[in-house]
TITI-587729 format. One line per field, with one value per residue: x, y, z of N, C-alpha, C in turn. Coordinates in nm, 3 decimals. Example, Ala and Ser with C-alpha at 12.3 -4.5 7.8 and 13.67 -1.06 7.14 Angstrom:
n_c1	[1.319,1.285]
n_c2	[-0.569,-0.225]
n_c3	[0.780,0.708]
ca_c1	[1.230,1.367]
ca_c2	[-0.450,-0.106]
ca_c3	[0.780,0.714]
c_c1	[1.320,1.290]
c_c2	[-0.330,0.003]
c_c3	[0.780,0.787]
//
This chain:
n_c1	[0.081,0.052,0.178,0.202,-0.034,-0.181,-0.004,-0.012,-0.272,-0.352,-0.386,-0.442,-0.441,-0.492,-0.584,-0.391,-0.350,-0.391,-0.436,-0.596,-0.899,-0.937,-1.022,-1.357,-1.425,-1.208,-1.023,-1.054,-0.797,-0.606,-0.363,-0.418,-0.629,-0.501,-0.302,-0.484,-0.603,-0.427,-0.146,-0.041,0.025,0.136,0.306,0.420,0.579,0.531,0.673,0.591,0.539,0.532,0.515,0.268,0.120,0.214,0.470,0.396,0.549,0.649,0.475,0.318,0.063,-0.074,-0.099,-0.341,-0.625,-0.897,-0.883,-0.786,-1.008,-1.199,-1.119,-1.099,-1.374,-1.508,-1.340,-1.075,-0.939,-0.763,-0.806,-1.038,-1.354,-1.423,-1.670,-1.780,-1.636,-1.647,-1.717,-1.543,-1.362,-1.224,-1.126,-0.938,-0.753,-0.657,-0.556,-0.347,-0.173,-0.097,0.065,0.259,0.557,0.740,0.600,0.426,0.165,-0.128,-0.384,-0.699,-1.031,-1.345,-1.554,-1.470,-1.433,-1.688,-1.809,-1.675,-1.768,-2.045,-2.069,-2.023,-2.135,-2.359,-2.252,-2.263,-2.526,-2.442,-2.358,-2.328,-2.110,-2.289,-2.513,-2.569,-2.368,-2.220,-2.212,-2.269,-2.167,-1.953,-1.797,-1.722,-1.557,-1.349,-1.248,-1.148,-0.924,-0.767,-0.573,-0.287,-0.173,-0.243,-0.273,-0.032,0.097,-0.111,-0.243,-0.400,-0.668,-0.735,-0.685,-0.475,-0.110,0.072,0.351,0.514,0.559,0.733,0.664,0.624,0.491,0.137,-0.164,-0.499,-0.753,-1.012,-1.301,-1.371,-1.147,-1.039,-1.249,-1.275,-1.020,-1.060,-1.278,-1.507,-1.379,-1.371,-1.470,-1.361,-1.113,-1.005,-0.997,-0.835,-0.596,-0.534,-0.519,-0.319,-0.102,-0.054,0.002,0.295,0.530,0.463,0.283,-0.038,-0.061,-0.278,-0.589,-0.801,-1.074,-1.036,-0.926,-1.145,-1.314,-1.177,-1.193,-1.482,-1.495,-1.347,-1.522,-1.757,-1.649,-1.620,-1.876,-2.066,-2.366,-2.450,-2.555,-2.743,-2.579,-2.268,-1.957,-1.817,-1.521,-1.398,-1.272,-1.390,-1.667,-1.690,-1.620,-1.851,-1.928,-1.916,-1.710,-1.792,-1.839,-2.022,-2.364]
n_c2	[-0.120,0.220,0.461,0.741,0.914,0.888,0.995,1.255,1.317,1.242,1.373,1.321,1.067,0.719,0.661,0.568,0.211,0.089,0.294,0.485,0.649,1.004,1.191,1.295,1.509,1.672,1.966,2.032,2.066,2.170,2.032,1.807,1.687,1.608,1.437,1.225,1.150,1.142,1.098,0.839,0.744,0.959,1.050,1.201,1.424,1.476,1.365,1.131,0.784,0.605,0.536,0.549,0.667,0.980,1.213,1.524,1.758,2.014,1.954,2.022,2.019,2.114,2.388,2.428,2.484,2.444,2.186,2.027,2.046,1.919,1.665,1.558,1.567,1.408,1.198,1.027,0.818,0.582,0.685,0.739,0.916,1.147,1.171,1.241,1.471,1.811,2.133,2.301,2.133,2.044,2.278,2.328,2.113,2.155,2.408,2.344,2.155,2.315,2.506,2.379,2.163,2.286,2.396,2.711,2.813,3.010,3.042,2.840,2.910,2.849,2.928,2.918,2.652,2.567,2.696,2.556,2.283,2.321,2.315,2.056,1.700,1.584,1.402,1.025,0.875,0.816,0.501,0.238,-0.028,-0.200,-0.218,-0.421,-0.471,-0.646,-0.980,-1.311,-1.515,-1.386,-1.308,-1.573,-1.637,-1.465,-1.567,-1.795,-1.711,-1.552,-1.655,-1.699,-1.455,-1.266,-1.397,-1.454,-1.233,-1.109,-1.301,-1.615,-1.610,-1.342,-1.176,-1.033,-0.971,-0.946,-0.735,-0.874,-1.129,-1.382,-1.346,-1.076,-0.791,-0.703,-0.536,-0.618,-0.758,-0.779,-0.784,-0.632,-0.452,-0.381,-0.252,-0.040,0.081,0.174,0.316,0.548,0.595,0.502,0.238,0.258,0.389,0.170,-0.023,0.090,0.134,-0.128,-0.268,-0.144,-0.149,-0.396,-0.746,-0.661,-0.761,-0.802,-0.608,-0.567,-0.789,-0.962,-1.049,-0.768,-0.818,-0.997,-0.866,-0.710,-0.928,-1.020,-0.812,-0.826,-1.064,-0.995,-0.810,-0.973,-1.146,-0.975,-0.949,-0.802,-0.778,-0.990,-0.899,-0.845,-0.789,-0.784,-0.635,-0.369,-0.375,-0.111,0.185,0.437,0.410,0.262,0.459,0.567,0.409,0.374,0.257,0.158,0.098,-0.192,-0.145]
n_c3	[0.004,-0.077,0.125,0.103,0.044,0.267,0.449,0.382,0.449,0.701,1.015,1.276,1.516,1.667,2.015,2.305,2.342,2.590,2.747,2.997,2.973,2.969,3.266,3.272,3.419,3.439,3.320,2.992,2.808,2.519,2.506,2.680,2.558,2.325,2.396,2.502,2.276,2.054,2.098,2.113,1.857,1.727,1.912,2.226,2.178,1.917,1.702,1.578,1.469,1.265,0.904,0.844,1.048,1.075,1.176,1.356,1.375,1.209,1.003,0.717,0.652,0.865,0.843,0.740,0.869,0.833,0.707,0.912,1.090,0.934,0.880,1.154,1.199,1.019,0.951,0.762,0.511,0.698,0.932,1.183,1.225,1.494,1.665,1.913,2.007,2.082,1.933,2.073,2.182,1.951,1.854,2.053,2.034,1.772,1.794,1.974,1.846,1.623,1.736,1.856,1.891,1.753,1.554,1.425,1.394,1.387,1.633,1.637,1.645,1.831,1.700,1.439,1.398,1.417,1.193,0.988,1.022,0.984,0.717,0.649,0.625,0.877,1.166,1.178,1.381,1.709,1.843,2.084,2.207,2.322,2.166,2.002,1.783,1.634,1.498,1.621,1.477,1.343,1.575,1.665,1.444,1.486,1.734,1.652,1.506,1.684,1.856,1.778,1.671,1.876,2.135,2.211,2.340,2.476,2.621,2.629,2.704,2.669,2.893,2.934,3.012,3.291,3.433,3.576,3.464,3.247,2.981,2.733,2.873,2.829,2.770,2.880,2.655,2.678,2.871,3.206,3.277,3.027,2.921,3.075,3.037,2.767,2.785,2.656,2.409,2.044,1.831,1.597,1.647,1.791,1.589,1.391,1.530,1.605,1.360,1.221,1.379,1.510,1.500,1.704,1.589,1.328,1.187,1.066,0.900,0.892,0.703,0.660,0.736,0.946,1.142,1.226,1.291,1.510,1.683,1.726,1.869,2.095,2.207,2.249,2.440,2.640,2.724,2.558,2.363,2.077,1.752,1.440,1.235,1.091,1.226,1.044,0.835,0.856,0.947,0.953,0.946,1.193,1.368,1.488,1.692,2.018,2.294,2.608,2.959,3.097,3.076]
ca_c1	[0.000,0.137,0.141,0.197,-0.165,-0.224,0.082,-0.068,-0.410,-0.381,-0.342,-0.444,-0.451,-0.560,-0.541,-0.314,-0.425,-0.412,-0.449,-0.722,-0.963,-0.913,-1.129,-1.438,-1.439,-1.078,-1.016,-1.013,-0.705,-0.560,-0.264,-0.481,-0.702,-0.399,-0.244,-0.578,-0.655,-0.332,-0.009,0.016,0.079,0.220,0.400,0.394,0.671,0.492,0.754,0.527,0.582,0.556,0.479,0.108,0.101,0.333,0.501,0.327,0.649,0.682,0.389,0.268,-0.085,-0.122,-0.126,-0.478,-0.716,-1.020,-0.848,-0.781,-1.148,-1.283,-1.069,-1.141,-1.522,-1.562,-1.245,-1.020,-0.862,-0.754,-0.841,-1.185,-1.403,-1.442,-1.804,-1.809,-1.555,-1.728,-1.638,-1.431,-1.254,-1.147,-1.041,-0.834,-0.666,-0.607,-0.461,-0.233,-0.070,-0.045,0.160,0.354,0.645,0.820,0.501,0.394,0.052,-0.216,-0.486,-0.821,-1.132,-1.454,-1.638,-1.411,-1.470,-1.839,-1.841,-1.636,-1.854,-2.160,-2.055,-2.004,-2.248,-2.363,-2.192,-2.344,-2.565,-2.352,-2.406,-2.237,-2.092,-2.400,-2.631,-2.563,-2.297,-2.147,-2.289,-2.204,-2.071,-1.831,-1.706,-1.664,-1.447,-1.250,-1.207,-1.059,-0.788,-0.711,-0.471,-0.142,-0.131,-0.284,-0.249,0.113,0.128,-0.213,-0.287,-0.520,-0.804,-0.738,-0.674,-0.336,0.006,0.136,0.480,0.600,0.562,0.829,0.630,0.629,0.364,0.060,-0.282,-0.611,-0.815,-1.156,-1.356,-1.391,-1.030,-1.033,-1.358,-1.232,-0.917,-1.121,-1.412,-1.528,-1.328,-1.460,-1.419,-1.286,-0.991,-0.949,-0.979,-0.718,-0.470,-0.499,-0.509,-0.191,0.017,-0.062,0.091,0.420,0.631,0.418,0.163,-0.124,-0.042,-0.400,-0.685,-0.875,-1.187,-0.989,-0.916,-1.286,-1.374,-1.110,-1.267,-1.596,-1.456,-1.314,-1.651,-1.838,-1.568,-1.649,-2.014,-2.137,-2.444,-2.444,-2.673,-2.770,-2.482,-2.115,-1.872,-1.752,-1.369,-1.404,-1.257,-1.488,-1.801,-1.669,-1.599,-1.955,-1.956,-1.842,-1.670,-1.837,-1.852,-2.148,-2.471]
ca_c2	[0.001,0.362,0.546,0.888,0.977,0.901,1.095,1.387,1.336,1.205,1.460,1.278,0.918,0.653,0.669,0.443,0.086,0.056,0.419,0.516,0.764,1.117,1.223,1.398,1.628,1.747,2.065,1.968,2.151,2.115,1.919,1.689,1.612,1.562,1.316,1.134,1.100,1.148,1.080,0.702,0.731,1.083,1.064,1.340,1.519,1.509,1.302,1.029,0.649,0.508,0.602,0.561,0.785,1.073,1.324,1.663,1.865,2.084,1.894,2.134,2.019,2.192,2.520,2.448,2.470,2.365,2.041,1.953,2.017,1.827,1.518,1.510,1.550,1.308,1.100,1.021,0.703,0.492,0.769,0.754,1.051,1.169,1.232,1.300,1.585,1.932,2.239,2.355,2.029,2.036,2.399,2.319,2.026,2.219,2.511,2.298,2.109,2.414,2.590,2.291,2.076,2.374,2.475,2.841,2.874,3.080,2.949,2.799,2.940,2.755,2.968,2.871,2.498,2.563,2.725,2.457,2.174,2.337,2.283,1.913,1.621,1.558,1.262,0.919,0.853,0.741,0.383,0.184,-0.163,-0.278,-0.219,-0.532,-0.416,-0.761,-1.102,-1.426,-1.598,-1.308,-1.330,-1.706,-1.638,-1.386,-1.647,-1.892,-1.652,-1.464,-1.725,-1.678,-1.312,-1.180,-1.463,-1.461,-1.134,-1.074,-1.418,-1.688,-1.562,-1.199,-1.107,-0.947,-1.026,-0.838,-0.702,-0.975,-1.260,-1.406,-1.285,-0.941,-0.737,-0.631,-0.503,-0.711,-0.724,-0.794,-0.770,-0.505,-0.359,-0.348,-0.157,0.091,0.147,0.231,0.383,0.681,0.573,0.432,0.106,0.311,0.396,0.048,-0.094,0.145,0.104,-0.270,-0.298,-0.087,-0.158,-0.527,-0.769,-0.570,-0.829,-0.801,-0.541,-0.565,-0.894,-1.046,-0.970,-0.659,-0.882,-1.072,-0.769,-0.679,-1.043,-1.040,-0.712,-0.877,-1.175,-0.910,-0.753,-1.085,-1.191,-0.866,-0.961,-0.719,-0.860,-1.008,-0.837,-0.909,-0.720,-0.792,-0.509,-0.362,-0.339,0.029,0.264,0.553,0.357,0.225,0.560,0.609,0.302,0.400,0.160,0.208,-0.003,-0.238,-0.049]
ca_c3	[0.006,-0.081,0.240,0.088,0.054,0.412,0.528,0.353,0.492,0.845,1.113,1.427,1.534,1.777,2.159,2.352,2.346,2.729,2.811,3.061,2.919,3.050,3.351,3.203,3.507,3.419,3.228,2.860,2.728,2.406,2.545,2.744,2.445,2.229,2.478,2.505,2.141,1.932,2.127,2.103,1.724,1.699,2.039,2.299,2.118,1.781,1.609,1.501,1.486,1.147,0.783,0.838,1.148,1.059,1.268,1.327,1.379,1.074,0.903,0.642,0.648,0.986,0.802,0.690,0.980,0.777,0.680,1.046,1.139,0.846,0.911,1.289,1.199,0.934,0.924,0.621,0.499,0.798,1.049,1.216,1.281,1.647,1.677,2.038,2.027,2.062,1.862,2.165,2.180,1.816,1.849,2.142,1.975,1.649,1.836,2.054,1.753,1.535,1.819,1.941,1.811,1.653,1.460,1.475,1.326,1.472,1.713,1.592,1.731,1.841,1.582,1.306,1.383,1.408,1.064,0.908,1.052,0.949,0.572,0.636,0.656,1.029,1.189,1.211,1.513,1.798,1.899,2.187,2.187,2.383,2.090,1.897,1.657,1.560,1.496,1.699,1.385,1.331,1.709,1.651,1.353,1.561,1.837,1.579,1.454,1.773,1.927,1.751,1.663,2.001,2.260,2.261,2.420,2.561,2.690,2.547,2.760,2.649,3.021,2.947,3.073,3.386,3.417,3.649,3.394,3.160,2.866,2.717,2.928,2.734,2.835,2.842,2.535,2.691,3.023,3.277,3.268,2.890,2.884,3.162,2.953,2.644,2.799,2.571,2.262,1.957,1.772,1.482,1.698,1.824,1.470,1.310,1.609,1.590,1.215,1.167,1.470,1.581,1.608,1.685,1.510,1.191,1.185,0.945,0.814,0.873,0.631,0.734,0.795,1.055,1.255,1.269,1.370,1.647,1.772,1.768,1.974,2.211,2.262,2.298,2.561,2.743,2.754,2.472,2.298,1.942,1.678,1.317,1.123,1.113,1.235,0.912,0.842,0.818,1.064,0.957,1.005,1.327,1.451,1.554,1.791,2.137,2.395,2.728,3.048,3.090,3.142]
c_c1	[0.077,0.092,0.145,0.070,-0.212,-0.132,0.031,-0.190,-0.423,-0.312,-0.347,-0.477,-0.485,-0.504,-0.455,-0.397,-0.476,-0.423,-0.585,-0.776,-0.954,-1.047,-1.224,-1.450,-1.309,-1.079,-0.975,-0.929,-0.672,-0.456,-0.326,-0.555,-0.605,-0.344,-0.356,-0.614,-0.542,-0.197,0.037,0.070,0.174,0.322,0.374,0.473,0.637,0.586,0.718,0.592,0.601,0.504,0.339,0.066,0.216,0.345,0.432,0.433,0.683,0.585,0.311,0.123,-0.151,-0.145,-0.280,-0.574,-0.837,-0.997,-0.853,-0.927,-1.210,-1.235,-1.106,-1.307,-1.560,-1.464,-1.186,-0.931,-0.863,-0.789,-0.993,-1.219,-1.414,-1.551,-1.838,-1.734,-1.642,-1.648,-1.529,-1.323,-1.161,-1.066,-0.927,-0.720,-0.595,-0.510,-0.332,-0.127,-0.021,0.063,0.268,0.451,0.729,0.733,0.461,0.276,-0.044,-0.327,-0.607,-0.930,-1.248,-1.545,-1.591,-1.436,-1.613,-1.866,-1.799,-1.733,-1.989,-2.165,-2.047,-2.122,-2.239,-2.295,-2.298,-2.407,-2.465,-2.419,-2.298,-2.216,-2.219,-2.527,-2.641,-2.505,-2.221,-2.236,-2.193,-2.119,-1.936,-1.734,-1.650,-1.552,-1.325,-1.178,-1.105,-0.936,-0.712,-0.574,-0.326,-0.108,-0.165,-0.250,-0.129,0.159,0.020,-0.283,-0.407,-0.650,-0.835,-0.741,-0.545,-0.218,0.074,0.286,0.572,0.617,0.677,0.798,0.632,0.492,0.290,-0.084,-0.398,-0.688,-0.979,-1.173,-1.350,-1.269,-1.022,-1.138,-1.338,-1.128,-0.960,-1.239,-1.411,-1.465,-1.403,-1.395,-1.343,-1.145,-0.931,-0.912,-0.843,-0.589,-0.424,-0.453,-0.364,-0.080,0.038,-0.062,0.220,0.514,0.584,0.288,0.083,-0.121,-0.184,-0.488,-0.759,-1.011,-1.159,-0.983,-1.047,-1.341,-1.302,-1.179,-1.405,-1.590,-1.425,-1.446,-1.739,-1.767,-1.597,-1.799,-2.117,-2.238,-2.429,-2.566,-2.698,-2.674,-2.354,-2.068,-1.804,-1.601,-1.346,-1.385,-1.351,-1.622,-1.796,-1.639,-1.712,-2.006,-1.873,-1.829,-1.718,-1.842,-1.993,-2.255,-2.536]
c_c2	[0.130,0.435,0.688,0.951,0.986,0.981,1.228,1.414,1.315,1.305,1.415,1.121,0.838,0.682,0.544,0.324,0.057,0.180,0.439,0.643,0.894,1.149,1.319,1.529,1.716,1.847,2.008,2.061,2.090,2.008,1.806,1.613,1.546,1.429,1.195,1.061,1.081,1.088,0.946,0.682,0.843,1.128,1.201,1.448,1.548,1.458,1.190,0.890,0.565,0.597,0.642,0.664,0.883,1.163,1.455,1.776,1.895,2.016,2.017,2.139,2.093,2.343,2.539,2.396,2.390,2.224,1.968,1.928,1.914,1.686,1.464,1.479,1.430,1.186,1.094,0.889,0.608,0.565,0.784,0.892,1.037,1.238,1.295,1.428,1.716,2.036,2.303,2.267,2.040,2.167,2.401,2.233,2.090,2.331,2.456,2.253,2.224,2.518,2.511,2.223,2.152,2.441,2.618,2.887,2.919,2.984,2.950,2.832,2.850,2.800,2.923,2.714,2.481,2.581,2.618,2.329,2.204,2.318,2.125,1.832,1.592,1.419,1.156,0.924,0.778,0.608,0.343,0.031,-0.252,-0.265,-0.326,-0.502,-0.520,-0.879,-1.209,-1.492,-1.505,-1.313,-1.467,-1.707,-1.570,-1.487,-1.754,-1.829,-1.581,-1.519,-1.683,-1.523,-1.234,-1.255,-1.464,-1.368,-1.092,-1.191,-1.489,-1.655,-1.417,-1.120,-1.023,-1.012,-0.929,-0.826,-0.812,-1.122,-1.254,-1.344,-1.133,-0.891,-0.676,-0.615,-0.604,-0.652,-0.738,-0.779,-0.638,-0.406,-0.309,-0.235,-0.031,0.158,0.217,0.306,0.523,0.682,0.505,0.309,0.153,0.324,0.255,-0.035,-0.044,0.115,-0.041,-0.310,-0.255,-0.103,-0.294,-0.624,-0.692,-0.634,-0.835,-0.739,-0.552,-0.685,-0.990,-0.978,-0.866,-0.717,-0.961,-0.986,-0.725,-0.804,-1.057,-0.931,-0.762,-0.988,-1.099,-0.873,-0.866,-1.137,-1.099,-0.863,-0.869,-0.823,-0.877,-0.931,-0.908,-0.868,-0.740,-0.653,-0.495,-0.326,-0.207,0.118,0.389,0.513,0.323,0.340,0.610,0.521,0.334,0.279,0.233,0.077,-0.060,-0.157,-0.103]
c_c3	[-0.004,0.041,0.219,0.094,0.204,0.490,0.500,0.410,0.643,0.931,1.254,1.408,1.646,1.914,2.188,2.382,2.485,2.808,2.882,2.999,3.021,3.140,3.292,3.281,3.494,3.317,3.093,2.773,2.607,2.417,2.590,2.640,2.338,2.281,2.484,2.378,2.036,1.962,2.106,1.976,1.690,1.801,2.098,2.250,1.968,1.677,1.533,1.531,1.358,1.017,0.784,0.931,1.162,1.180,1.230,1.339,1.237,0.976,0.834,0.621,0.769,0.951,0.768,0.807,0.940,0.755,0.808,1.097,1.062,0.885,1.044,1.270,1.124,0.900,0.785,0.620,0.626,0.935,1.072,1.254,1.436,1.674,1.807,2.075,1.990,1.982,1.955,2.174,2.067,1.807,1.937,2.088,1.855,1.690,1.903,1.948,1.654,1.608,1.890,1.835,1.712,1.545,1.526,1.393,1.432,1.529,1.621,1.675,1.716,1.722,1.454,1.291,1.356,1.251,0.973,0.906,0.995,0.778,0.550,0.675,0.818,1.040,1.202,1.342,1.591,1.856,2.030,2.150,2.247,2.293,1.984,1.778,1.583,1.567,1.565,1.604,1.353,1.458,1.700,1.560,1.420,1.661,1.768,1.530,1.549,1.844,1.904,1.755,1.787,2.129,2.308,2.362,2.528,2.643,2.621,2.583,2.741,2.775,3.034,3.017,3.159,3.368,3.483,3.586,3.299,3.023,2.854,2.782,2.821,2.795,2.806,2.729,2.553,2.844,3.071,3.269,3.121,2.869,2.965,3.075,2.834,2.652,2.715,2.439,2.166,1.906,1.656,1.517,1.724,1.700,1.403,1.403,1.581,1.452,1.177,1.259,1.535,1.472,1.581,1.586,1.363,1.153,1.064,0.853,0.788,0.777,0.720,0.807,0.920,1.168,1.310,1.344,1.499,1.754,1.822,1.872,2.102,2.284,2.319,2.427,2.676,2.785,2.664,2.398,2.150,1.873,1.552,1.213,1.184,1.146,1.087,0.931,0.793,0.931,1.072,1.004,1.147,1.425,1.534,1.667,1.912,2.227,2.518,2.821,3.030,3.145,3.266]
//
């Protein structure tokens, strides 16, 4: 796959796989929002991690505030949309990255974000993982393929591997702790992060449908109910499905 179009388009990337969601009561500054939503791929210093998730330091695309807002609002390529971010949130993130990492672009106002979003299609209705967003057959397929690529680091039961074990430590992929770690984030973020960075020894080697099936298995193992439609292997569509603790 040619990564160049992605490098030109992607300005923000998934949150940390095992990072706890920011406290909703805490002040939502641009730096805090960046760390919660972007730093796992672009790093806290904006240097980036791979060709797919580029550095933001000196990134010429940051000069275009409308592009930043558009990409966050509706997603692009492998980057999912972030439908729960408010105009103020997006303005804060855009302002932070445009003035950080050696960049020197002016601030983006909430009014500018609102004006850009008014020209775009409204986001898809937000669902949660408890709305029957995968099928049992898809979860069964995921269970059949999860062992080798995921179980080696995350455990055969998806409970994770603690630091004191001989294996490389890795976070849980299911159940209460997984749901707490990912609370408030979307399946789009989870899919893109998993699809493009996992397994660490050979990221992206599985068919994209297998990554979606593995996520369905993770959700089923976490107690989420099955429905009538498979999860799509599409980060943009999955961006409207939020991960939350059990209701």
